[in-house]
Each structure stands twice: as structure tokens, then as C-alpha cells.
C-alpha positions as CSV (number, residue, x, y, z in Angstrom):
1,X,141.8,-0.2,170.0
2,X,144.0,2.2,168.3
3,X,142.7,5.3,166.0
4,X,142.7,4.1,162.6
5,X,143.3,7.5,161.3
6,X,146.5,8.0,163.5
7,X,147.5,4.4,162.4
8,X,147.1,5.2,158.7
9,X,149.5,8.3,158.9
10,X,152.0,6.7,161.5
11,X,152.3,3.2,160.3
12,X,156.2,2.9,160.5
13,X,155.9,4.8,164.0
14,X,153.0,2.4,165.4
15,X,155.2,-0.7,164.0
16,X,158.4,0.5,165.8
17,X,156.7,1.2,169.0
18,X,154.6,-2.3,169.1
19,X,157.6,-4.0,168.4
20,X,159.1,-3.1,171.8
21,X,156.1,-5.3,173.2
22,X,156.9,-8.3,171.0
23,X,154.1,-7.5,168.4
24,X,155.0,-7.6,164.7
25,X,152.6,-5.1,163.0
26,X,151.7,-6.4,159.5
27,X,152.6,-3.2,157.6
28,X,152.7,-4.7,154.4
29,X,149.1,-6.0,154.7
30,X,147.9,-2.7,156.2
31,X,149.5,-0.7,153.6
32,X,148.1,-2.9,150.8
33,X,144.7,-2.8,152.3
34,X,144.8,1.0,152.9
35,X,145.8,1.6,149.1
36,X,142.9,-0.5,147.9
37,X,140.6,1.2,150.5
38,X,141.5,4.8,149.0
39,X,141.2,3.6,145.5
40,X,137.7,2.3,146.2
41,X,136.6,5.4,148.2
42,X,137.4,7.6,145.1
43,X,135.8,5.3,142.8
44,X,132.6,5.3,145.2
45,X,132.4,9.2,145.4
46,X,132.8,9.3,141.5
47,X,130.0,6.8,141.1
48,X,128.0,8.6,143.6
49,X,128.4,11.8,141.8
50,X,127.5,9.9,138.4
51,X,124.3,8.7,139.9
52,X,123.2,12.0,140.8
53,X,124.1,13.3,137.3
54,X,122.0,10.6,135.8
55,X,119.1,11.4,138.0
56,X,119.2,14.8,137.0
57,X,119.5,14.1,133.2
58,X,116.5,11.6,133.1
59,X,114.6,14.1,135.2
60,X,115.4,16.8,132.5
61,X,114.8,14.3,129.5
62,X,111.5,13.3,131.0
63,X,110.3,16.9,131.1
64,X,111.3,17.7,127.6
65,X,109.5,14.3,126.3
66,X,112.7,12.9,125.3
67,X,113.5,9.0,125.0
68,X,115.1,8.0,128.4
69,X,116.0,4.4,127.5
70,X,119.7,5.1,127.0
71,X,119.7,7.2,130.1
72,X,118.0,4.5,132.1
73,X,120.4,2.0,131.0
74,X,123.6,3.9,132.0
75,X,122.1,4.8,135.3
76,X,121.3,1.2,135.9
77,X,125.0,0.3,135.0
78,X,126.4,3.0,137.2
79,X,124.3,2.0,140.1
80,X,125.2,-1.9,139.7
81,X,129.0,-0.7,139.6
82,X,128.5,1.7,142.7
83,X,126.6,-1.2,144.6
84,X,129.6,-3.5,143.8
85,X,132.2,-0.8,144.7
86,X,130.5,0.0,148.1
87,X,130.3,-3.8,149.0
88,X,133.9,-4.1,148.0
89,X,134.7,-1.2,150.1
90,X,132.9,-2.6,153.1
91,X,134.8,-5.8,152.9
92,X,138.2,-3.9,153.0
93,X,136.8,-1.7,155.9
94,X,135.6,-4.7,158.0
95,X,139.2,-6.3,157.1
96,X,141.0,-3.2,158.4
97,X,138.8,-3.2,161.6
98,X,139.3,-6.8,162.3
99,X,143.0,-6.0,162.3
100,X,142.5,-3.0,164.4
101,X,140.7,-5.3,167.0
102,X,143.9,-7.6,166.9
103,X,146.4,-4.9,167.7
104,X,147.5,-4.0,171.1
105,X,147.8,-0.8,172.7
106,X,150.9,1.5,172.2
107,X,153.1,1.5,175.3
108,X,153.4,4.8,177.1
109,X,156.6,6.6,176.7
110,X,157.5,6.1,180.3
111,X,157.1,2.2,180.1
112,X,160.3,0.6,180.6
113,X,161.4,-1.4,177.5
114,X,161.7,-5.2,177.9
115,X,160.8,-8.6,176.7
116,X,159.5,-10.3,179.8
117,X,158.4,-9.9,183.4
118,X,162.4,-10.4,184.1
119,X,162.7,-6.8,182.8
120,X,159.8,-5.1,184.9
121,X,161.3,-2.3,187.1
122,X,160.9,-1.9,190.9
123,X,159.4,1.5,191.7
124,X,159.3,1.1,195.7
125,X,158.8,-1.2,198.6
126,X,156.8,-0.9,201.6
127,X,157.6,-2.8,204.6
128,X,160.2,-5.8,205.1
129,X,159.6,-9.3,204.2
130,X,158.3,-11.0,207.2
131,X,161.1,-13.2,209.0
132,X,159.9,-15.8,211.4
133,X,162.1,-18.0,213.8
134,X,160.7,-21.1,212.4
135,X,160.3,-22.3,208.9
136,X,157.1,-20.7,207.7
137,X,154.2,-23.1,206.1
138,X,152.4,-22.0,202.9
139,X,148.6,-21.5,203.0
140,X,147.8,-24.9,201.9
141,X,149.5,-26.6,205.0
142,X,148.0,-24.0,207.3
143,X,144.4,-24.1,205.8
144,X,144.5,-28.1,205.7
145,X,145.8,-28.4,209.3
146,X,143.0,-26.1,210.7
147,X,140.3,-28.0,208.4
148,X,139.6,-24.7,206.7
149,X,140.6,-25.4,203.3
150,X,139.1,-28.4,201.4
151,X,140.6,-28.9,197.7
152,X,139.2,-32.5,197.6
153,X,135.6,-31.4,198.1
154,X,135.9,-28.7,195.5
155,X,137.4,-31.2,193.2
156,X,134.3,-33.6,193.6
157,X,132.2,-30.4,192.9
158,X,133.8,-28.9,190.0
159,X,137.2,-30.4,189.2
160,X,140.8,-28.9,189.5
161,X,141.4,-25.3,190.3
162,X,138.7,-24.8,193.0
163,X,138.5,-24.6,196.6
164,X,135.9,-24.9,199.5
165,X,136.7,-22.7,202.5
166,X,135.2,-23.4,205.8
167,X,134.1,-21.5,208.9
168,X,136.5,-18.8,210.0
169,X,138.6,-18.8,206.7
170,X,135.3,-18.4,204.8
171,X,134.5,-15.4,207.2
172,X,138.0,-14.0,206.9
173,X,137.8,-13.9,203.0
174,X,134.3,-11.9,203.5
175,X,135.8,-9.7,206.1
176,X,138.5,-8.7,203.5
177,X,136.2,-7.9,201.0
178,X,134.1,-5.9,203.1
179,X,137.2,-4.1,204.6
180,X,138.3,-3.2,201.0
181,X,135.0,-2.0,199.8
182,X,134.4,0.2,202.8
183,X,137.8,1.7,202.4
184,X,137.5,2.4,198.9
185,X,133.8,4.0,199.4
186,X,134.5,5.9,202.6
187,X,138.1,6.9,202.1
188,X,138.9,6.9,198.5
189,X,135.3,8.3,197.4
190,X,134.4,5.3,194.7
191,X,130.6,4.6,194.2
192,X,130.0,0.8,194.8
193,X,128.3,-0.9,192.0
194,X,126.9,-4.5,191.7
195,X,126.9,-5.9,188.4
196,X,125.8,-9.0,186.2
197,X,128.5,-11.9,186.2
198,X,127.3,-12.6,182.6
199,X,128.0,-10.2,179.7
200,X,127.6,-10.3,176.0
201,X,130.4,-10.4,173.5
202,X,129.8,-7.0,172.8
203,X,131.0,-6.0,176.4
204,X,133.9,-8.2,175.8
205,X,135.0,-6.6,172.9
206,X,134.6,-3.2,174.4
207,X,137.2,-3.9,177.0
208,X,139.5,-6.0,174.9
209,X,139.1,-9.5,175.9
210,X,137.9,-10.3,172.7
211,X,138.9,-11.3,170.1
212,X,142.3,-11.6,171.8
213,X,141.6,-13.6,174.7
214,X,138.5,-15.8,173.6
215,X,140.2,-19.1,174.8
216,X,140.3,-17.6,178.3
217,X,136.5,-17.2,178.6
218,X,133.7,-19.4,179.8
219,X,131.1,-19.1,177.2
220,X,127.5,-20.0,177.8
221,X,126.4,-22.5,175.0
222,X,124.2,-21.3,172.5
223,X,123.9,-17.8,174.1
224,X,125.7,-14.8,173.6
225,X,127.1,-14.6,177.2
226,X,130.1,-15.4,179.0
227,X,131.2,-15.4,182.7
228,X,133.1,-12.4,183.5
229,X,137.0,-12.8,183.8
230,X,136.9,-9.7,186.0
231,X,134.5,-7.0,187.1
232,X,136.5,-4.5,185.0
233,X,134.6,-5.8,181.9
234,X,130.7,-4.9,183.2
235,X,132.0,-1.9,185.1
236,X,133.9,-0.3,182.2
237,X,131.2,-1.0,179.9
238,X,128.7,1.2,182.1
239,X,130.5,4.1,179.9
240,X,129.8,2.3,176.7
241,X,127.8,4.9,174.4
242,X,127.8,7.4,177.1
243,X,128.8,11.0,176.9
244,X,129.7,12.6,180.4
245,X,130.0,16.2,181.2
246,X,133.2,17.5,182.4
247,X,131.7,18.5,185.7
248,X,130.8,14.7,186.4
249,X,134.3,13.6,185.9
250,X,136.2,11.4,187.2
251,X,133.7,8.8,187.7
252,X,135.2,6.3,190.1
253,X,133.5,2.9,190.5
254,X,134.3,0.0,193.1
255,X,132.7,-3.4,192.5
256,X,133.2,-6.6,194.5
257,X,132.7,-9.8,192.3
258,X,133.5,-13.4,191.6
259,X,135.9,-13.7,188.6
260,X,136.0,-16.7,186.2
261,X,139.0,-17.7,183.9
262,X,139.8,-20.9,182.0
263,X,143.4,-20.1,182.5
264,X,144.2,-21.1,179.2
265,X,148.0,-21.7,178.4
266,X,148.7,-21.9,182.1
267,X,148.9,-25.7,182.4
268,X,151.3,-26.8,185.3
269,X,151.5,-23.3,186.5
270,X,150.6,-22.6,190.1
271,X,148.9,-25.7,190.4
272,X,149.3,-26.0,194.4
273,X,146.7,-24.1,196.4
274,X,144.7,-21.0,195.6
275,X,147.0,-18.9,193.6
276,X,145.6,-19.7,190.4
277,X,141.7,-20.6,190.4
278,X,139.2,-20.9,187.9
279,X,136.9,-18.9,190.1
280,X,138.2,-16.2,192.5
281,X,136.9,-12.9,194.0
282,X,138.3,-9.5,193.8
283,X,137.6,-5.7,194.6
284,X,137.9,-4.0,191.4
285,X,138.5,-0.1,190.9
286,X,137.5,1.6,187.7
287,X,137.9,5.3,186.7
288,X,136.6,7.4,183.9
289,X,138.7,10.6,183.5
290,X,139.9,13.4,181.0
291,X,142.8,12.5,179.1
292,X,145.1,15.1,180.5
293,X,144.6,13.7,184.0
294,X,144.7,10.0,183.2
295,X,148.4,9.5,184.3
296,X,147.8,11.5,187.5
297,X,144.6,9.1,188.1
298,X,147.0,6.1,187.3
299,X,148.9,7.0,190.4
300,X,146.3,7.7,192.7
301,X,144.5,4.5,191.9
302,X,147.5,2.6,192.7
303,X,148.1,4.3,195.9
304,X,144.4,3.2,196.6
305,X,145.4,-0.3,196.3
306,X,148.6,0.2,198.1
307,X,146.6,1.6,201.0
308,X,144.8,-1.6,201.7
309,X,148.2,-3.6,201.9
310,X,149.5,-1.0,204.2
311,X,146.5,-1.2,206.5
312,X,146.9,-5.0,206.6
313,X,150.5,-4.5,207.2
314,X,151.4,-6.6,204.3
315,X,154.9,-6.1,202.8
316,X,154.8,-5.4,199.1
317,X,156.7,-3.8,196.2
318,X,155.4,-2.0,193.1
319,X,156.7,-2.8,189.7
320,X,156.5,-0.8,186.5
321,X,155.8,-3.4,183.8
322,X,157.8,-3.4,180.7
323,X,156.8,-3.2,177.3
324,X,156.8,-7.1,176.7
325,X,155.0,-7.8,179.9
326,X,152.0,-5.1,180.0
327,X,148.3,-6.4,179.0
328,X,146.8,-6.1,175.7
329,X,145.0,-3.0,176.4
330,X,147.2,-1.1,178.7
331,X,149.3,1.7,177.9
332,X,151.1,1.6,181.4
333,X,150.6,-0.8,184.3
334,X,151.9,-0.9,187.8
335,X,151.8,-4.5,189.5
336,X,151.7,-4.6,193.4
337,X,153.5,-7.8,194.4
338,X,152.8,-9.0,198.1
339,X,155.2,-11.0,200.1
340,X,154.5,-14.5,200.8
341,X,156.7,-16.3,203.3
342,X,155.4,-19.8,202.3
343,X,157.0,-19.3,199.0
344,X,159.8,-16.7,200.1
345,X,159.1,-14.5,197.1
346,X,156.8,-11.6,196.0
347,X,153.7,-12.6,194.1
348,X,151.2,-10.5,192.1
349,X,148.1,-9.4,194.1
350,X,146.9,-6.3,192.1
351,X,147.4,-4.8,188.7
352,X,146.7,-1.2,187.9
353,X,146.5,0.1,184.4
354,X,145.8,3.2,182.2
355,X,144.2,2.2,179.0
356,X,144.0,5.5,177.6
357,X,141.4,5.9,175.1
358,X,141.9,2.1,173.7
359,X,138.6,0.9,175.4
360,X,136.8,4.0,175.0
361,X,137.5,3.9,171.4
362,X,135.7,0.5,171.1
363,X,132.9,1.5,173.5
364,X,132.4,5.0,172.3
365,X,132.8,6.3,175.7
366,X,133.1,10.1,175.4
367,X,133.1,13.3,177.5
368,X,132.0,16.7,176.5
369,X,135.0,19.2,176.3
370,X,133.7,22.6,177.6
371,X,136.1,24.5,175.3
372,X,134.8,22.8,172.3
373,X,131.5,21.8,173.1
374,X,132.2,18.6,171.3
375,X,132.5,14.9,172.5
376,X,135.8,13.3,173.1
377,X,137.3,10.1,174.1
378,X,137.5,9.4,177.7
379,X,140.6,7.7,179.2
380,X,139.8,4.7,181.3
381,X,141.8,2.9,184.2
382,X,141.3,0.0,186.2
383,X,143.1,-2.0,189.1
384,X,142.4,-4.5,191.8
385,X,141.9,-3.2,195.1
386,X,142.6,-6.3,195.7
387,X,142.5,-9.7,194.7
388,X,140.7,-11.1,197.4
389,X,141.9,-14.8,197.6
390,X,145.5,-13.6,197.1
391,X,145.1,-11.2,200.0
392,X,143.7,-14.2,202.0
393,X,146.7,-16.1,201.2
394,X,149.1,-13.3,202.1
395,X,147.1,-12.7,205.5
396,X,147.5,-16.8,206.4
397,X,151.1,-16.7,205.6
398,X,152.4,-13.5,207.1
399,X,150.2,-13.8,210.2
400,X,151.0,-17.5,211.1
401,X,152.6,-18.6,214.5
402,X,154.9,-21.5,215.0
403,X,151.7,-23.6,216.2
404,X,150.1,-23.0,212.6
405,X,147.6,-20.8,214.0
406,X,146.5,-17.9,212.1
407,X,146.3,-14.4,213.8
408,X,143.8,-11.7,212.2
409,X,145.2,-8.5,211.4
410,X,143.9,-5.7,213.7
411,X,142.2,-3.6,211.1
412,X,140.0,-6.9,210.2
413,X,138.8,-7.7,213.7
414,X,135.8,-5.8,213.8
415,X,134.6,-7.6,210.7
416,X,135.5,-11.0,212.4
417,X,133.5,-10.5,215.5
418,X,136.3,-9.7,217.6
419,X,138.0,-13.1,216.6
420,X,141.7,-12.7,216.8
421,X,143.0,-16.0,216.0
422,X,142.1,-19.0,213.9
423,X,143.1,-22.1,215.4
424,X,142.3,-25.6,216.1
425,X,138.7,-26.2,217.6
């Protein structure tokens, strides 16, 4: 969340900058609550001083053998008013905190101004869209022809937006995940972690999924637990309540996990195939860094995700998301969009974001500044390196031949036991 002290002092500026991302800050409500808070805060301090003076006067009167009945009555009256004032102050503070939890992050000054994904700006491209001398099939037609994808069986097991993968395609998905992990660990120097797939509401608040995205979570009935929408949630929460020494930074984690999303609000969108599933796999990248280095880290992390696509020789482009399209907690985001011949367009395969101190403030994740010796908030970053299911789609569609066979990228063949082609048995 945002710094409440900064928000109070820069309310109009905050409102203006948030408006660029389509969010209207309720300045009148915040101003009213802030005025009430200040009045109650002053009165609370006055009543605490009065309470102390009453206690001192009662003690002195007792020592002098004087009647303290009137003093006790005054003290009781002041204590009662103090309790009521403190309670009212807590109510105001809770309301301001609730508002703060609902306010998105302030876009970085370099983020292009825009209303929707149509206003995102292309930063660069790598590779040329794959061109075939035949009409390319999409991943659904390819997988079903080879009996490697079964949506009907998945529907019987769990309903819509699930899939069953068979034989070589199941192995190819596993090969992709293993290749990604090995690359990020061995080349990019991330530490691998394995985390729970269930997290508490406190963890979801920490990374900004709550309260904003409550409808997109799969909650466990009668338990304070939800299935993770992304490994970003448990991995980033490893920093919750921690103070890192400067010498320990940056902390770089990678994690392979299943992800679970209800896809609330996406009715009718990407209903064909594996593009938008309730369950999917992803290799996540998370970094905790010193604030002054976080935008350098964002470029680095984005490059790590790009390297995977380059090794797979998959054409892609990098998009700087505009203010109207960046995520709730992000200050700046790059999306990587891979070319899908079956759709003849680029589709998102990774989203890399700098949240600055937005998540760290919620989690109280800090580092010790060696200059001052005091703890300060970290900056946290996250990105997909990559979404495994969408990478599988990209490999299937970009590596197909006219007969509908799927060729295995050279870099993945060692993970496939030397298999070079998935074709009909």
C-alpha cells in the first residue's frame, strides 16, 4: 500500500497520478477522515495529560490526608472520555487503513499514460513471426490430432477450463519447467524454493491480492486459507517481517508451482484451449532489492525471462504497459508477448513488475541501511520466467510441420530423453 504520511501530505498529487490509471481517489472522504483524525489525536493527547495530572493530584492529596472524592470523580470522568476518544480514533484509523488497502500503486514517471492495453507501447522485438508454407494449426487441433490433449476428460474430472495432457506433451511441459528452473538457477543465480500451494489471507493482503481480487481466489471453506493464484504470493511473503542486511541483497528466488485462479470477470474470454485455465503452471522470479537499484533490477529480471524465449527461439515482443493497464500493485510493468501462429498474433507469456515499496509496506519487509543503521522498506519485484502452459502452446504452434507433428526445440531435447518429434504413434 501507499505511505499514509505521504498520502496525507500529497493528496492532490496522489489523486492526479492515480487518475492516469483510471482510479478516482476519494479526496473529500480522506480529507474529512484526516481532519477528524487530527482533532481526535489532539484531544487524546490532552486527555492523557489530564489523566496524568489527576493521578499526580490524587497522590498528593492522599499524602496530605485530604478528601479525594472529587478528584477521583474528575479522574474517572476524564478516563471515560479518554477511552471513548481512543476508540473513536481507532475507528478512524481503521477506516483510513481500509481505504489505503484499496488504493493501487502510483505509476512510475516512465510509465506511458493510457486507458487500456491499446495504449501499451512496444519497447523491442526479438525474432520474426514464424511463417509457414501451409496454414498453421492452433495448439488444440495439434494436440487433439496426436491424442495428447484431452479437454473432455478434464471436464469430467473438474469442469471447464481444465486440461489433461498425455505422454509426450505431459513430458514436454515438465521439460520446459525443468529447463526454465535450471537456467534461472545456474545462469541467473536465483535460489530455488518450494512453497505451500495454500496461503493465509494475511499473505494475500501482503502482496495485494486482497482485498482487491477476492473474487479471483479459490478459498478453502471454514479455513483461513486459499489456493495460490501465483507463487509470487508465498515467495514474496518470505520477506514478511524480515530485516535484511545490505550485504545479503539482492535476494533472488525462483519457484515452480501450480497456480489457481477463478478467472472472475473473464466469462467468454479465451474459452478455446489452454490459454486461460483455472489451474496452470508457472516458474516465478522474485527479487528483494535496495530501493535505488529496483529499476535496474526490473530490466535485469525482464532480461532473464527474455533469455528463456530466446533459447527456445520463440519470436516475442516486449511491451511497456500503460497506466491504465498495469496491475494493482505495480509501479511499472513489462509484458513479454510471444508469437502464436495458430492465432496469428502476439499473446502475453510473462509479466515483469516493480512494485517498489507497495508490497513491502504491507508486509513490513525491510533492509538495514548501513549509513543510518536503521531498517527501511525494501523494493520487491516479480515476474514469470515463464508461464509454462503458454510456453507449451508457443512451442507446439511454432514448431509444427505440415503433417501436424510437433518438433522439439534443440535446447529441450536433453530433457526429453533425446525425443525430437511428437507425432502419431
